[in-house]
C-alpha positions in Angstrom: 0.0 0.0 0.0 1.3 3.4 -1.0 1.4 6.0 1.9 0.5 9.6 1.1 -0.8 12.9 2.5 -4.1 12.5 4.4 -3.5 8.9 5.5 -3.4 7.8 9.2 -2.2 4.3 10.2 0.5 2.4 12.0 2.7 2.2 8.9 2.8 6.0 8.6 4.0 6.1 12.2 6.7 3.6 11.3 7.9 5.8 8.4 7.8 8.9 10.6 10.0 7.2 13.2 12.5 6.1 10.5 12.7 9.6 9.0 13.2 11.0 12.5 16.0 8.5 13.1 17.6 9.8 9.9 17.3 13.4 11.1 15.0 14.3 8.2 11.6 14.5 10.0 11.2 17.4 12.3 7.8 16.7 13.8 6.4 14.3 16.4 5.6 10.8 15.1 1.8 10.5 15.5 0.8 8.3 12.6 -0.9 11.0 10.5 0.6 11.9 7.1 0.6 15.7 6.9 2.7 18.5 5.5 5.9 17.8 7.6 5.8 14.1 6.7 5.4 14.8 3.0 8.3 17.3 3.1 10.5 14.8 4.9 9.6 12.1 2.4 10.4 14.4 -0.5 13.8 15.3 1.1 14.6 11.7 1.6 13.7 10.8 -2.0 15.8 13.7 -3.4 18.8 12.6 -1.3 18.5 9.0 -2.5 18.0 9.6 -6.2 14.3 8.6 -6.2 11.3 10.1 -7.9 10.4 13.1 -5.7 6.6 12.8 -5.3 6.1 12.8 -1.5 4.5 9.3 -1.7 6.0 6.3 0.1 5.7 3.6 -2.6 7.7 0.3 -3.0 11.0 2.0 -4.0 10.9 4.6 -1.3 9.9 2.0 1.3 12.8 -0.3 0.3 15.2 2.7 0.5 13.9 3.4 4.0 13.8 -0.1 5.4 15.7 -2.4 3.0 13.9 -5.5 1.9 11.9 -5.9 5.2 8.3 -6.8 5.1 5.9 -4.0 6.1 4.7 -4.2 9.7 0.9 -4.4 10.4 1.4 -2.8 13.8 3.5 0.0 15.1 7.0 -1.0 16.0 8.0 -1.7 19.6 10.1 1.5 19.9 7.3 3.9 20.5 8.3 5.5 23.8 6.3 8.6 23.4 3.1 6.9 22.5 0.7 6.1 25.4 -0.3 2.5 25.5 -4.0 3.3 25.0 -3.2 5.2 21.9 -1.3 2.2 20.6 -4.5 0.2 21.1 -6.4 2.7 19.1 -3.8 2.6 16.3 -4.2 -1.1 16.2 -8.0 -0.8 15.6 -7.3 1.9 13.0 -5.0 -0.4 11.1 -7.4 -3.2 11.4 -10.1 -1.1 9.8 -12.8 -1.5 12.5 -16.1 -0.2 11.1 -19.8 -0.8 11.3 -21.2 -3.5 8.9 -24.2 -2.5 6.8 -27.3 -4.7 7.2 -28.2 -7.2 10.0 -24.7 -8.3 10.7 -22.7 -6.6 13.5 -19.0 -6.1 13.7 -17.7 -8.3 16.5 -14.9 -5.8 17.4 -17.5 -3.2 18.1 -19.7 -5.6 20.1 -16.6 -6.5 22.1 -16.0 -2.8 22.8 -19.5 -2.6 24.3 -18.7 -5.4 26.6 -16.3 -3.0 28.4 -19.3 -0.9 29.5 -22.1 -1.5 31.9 -24.6 -1.0 28.9 -23.2 -4.1 27.2 -24.9 -3.4 23.8 -24.9 -6.3 21.4 -24.9 -4.4 18.1 -22.7 -2.0 16.1 -25.4 0.6 15.7 -25.6 1.8 19.3 -23.2 4.8 19.6 -19.8 3.3 20.4 -17.2 6.0 20.7 -17.1 5.7 24.5 -17.2 1.9 24.3 -14.1 2.0 22.1 -12.4 4.4 24.6 -13.2 2.0 27.5 -11.8 -0.9 25.5 -8.5 1.0 24.7 -8.0 2.1 28.2 -8.8 -1.2 29.9 -6.6 -3.1 27.4 -3.8 -0.7 28.3 -4.3 -1.4 32.0 -6.0 2.0 32.7 -9.4 2.0 34.5 -12.0 3.5 32.3 -15.4 5.0 33.0 -17.1 1.7 32.0 -19.8 3.9 30.5 -21.2 4.0 27.0 -21.9 7.7 27.5 -19.2 10.0 26.0 -20.0 12.7 28.6 -18.7 10.3 31.3 -15.2 11.1 30.3 -15.6 14.8 31.2 -14.9 13.9 34.9 -12.5 11.0 34.3 -8.9 11.4 35.3 -7.5 14.9 35.5 -8.1 18.0 33.4 -5.4 19.3 31.2 -5.1 23.0 30.2 -4.0 22.0 26.7 -4.2 19.0 24.5 -1.3 16.6 24.4 -0.6 13.4 22.4 -3.0 10.7 23.4 -5.1 12.7 25.8 -8.9 12.1 25.9 -10.9 14.8 24.1 -14.5 15.3 25.1 -16.6 17.2 22.6 -20.2 18.2 21.9 -22.2 17.1 18.9 -25.7 17.4 17.7 -27.9 15.6 20.2 -25.1 14.5 22.5 -21.4 14.2 23.1 -18.3 12.6 21.5 -15.0 11.3 22.9 -11.8 10.6 21.0 -8.0 10.7 21.4 -5.9 13.8 20.6 -3.3 13.6 17.8 -2.7 17.1 16.7 -4.2 20.6 16.3 -4.3 23.7 14.1 -6.1 27.0 14.0 -9.3 25.3 12.9 -9.5 22.5 15.3 -8.3 19.3 16.9 -7.3 16.1 15.0 -8.6 13.1 16.8 -8.4 9.3 16.5 -11.7 7.8 17.7 -14.4 5.2 17.2 -17.7 5.9 15.5 -16.2 8.7 13.4 -17.9 8.2 10.1 -19.1 4.8 11.4 -15.5 3.6 11.8 -12.3 4.0 13.8 -10.8 7.0 12.0 -8.9 10.3 12.3 -11.0 13.4 11.9 -10.7 17.1 12.7 -13.2 18.8 15.1 -13.6 22.5 15.4 -12.4 24.2 18.6 -15.9 25.3 19.6 -16.9 21.7 20.1 -14.1 20.8 22.5 -15.1 20.9 26.2 -12.3 18.8 28.0 -8.8 17.5 27.7 -8.4 14.6 30.2 -5.5 12.5 31.3 -5.4 9.4 33.5 -4.7 10.0 37.2 
């Protein structure tokens, strides 16, 4: 799979870490392919006599890693990534999403099992269920609630967002919860469940953000 601007997955994280090791990438490895990642890829391609297009295809990948097989999960050396964020990246890479029709995605049903609601389908709002699953799998006590608003009093409040913190937001008819990746003047980039009916990365405007929370 070619990697390019706008993508977010564990393999992007691996590329960012490799480019950081080479002294080319100047950002923080977070798994989202943005301007800094593209600029670093272009610089690497130019330095290695490759076609300079900012896309990590087979030739660029081989120049970065040799003849290694691509990894399906983030590498072990991820010291700055909180373990619950690693769990979220695994589900992102797995492509966890709702299934149209009467069938239910077992990964989402499993996420519900980490809450007291214990829903048995993938249509019940599941952003908080995913958050509970990611936290519990990382050994962090969750709210055990299917309600996104429950995260507004969980852990401790942060003045500003930081990588992997829980972001609680408002939405039409309720609330949403996800994990912080990055931000710009427009809003916050978050990795979360039930974002477009799947685990994905989306940007949310600042006026929707109500809390940044971190485990005690």
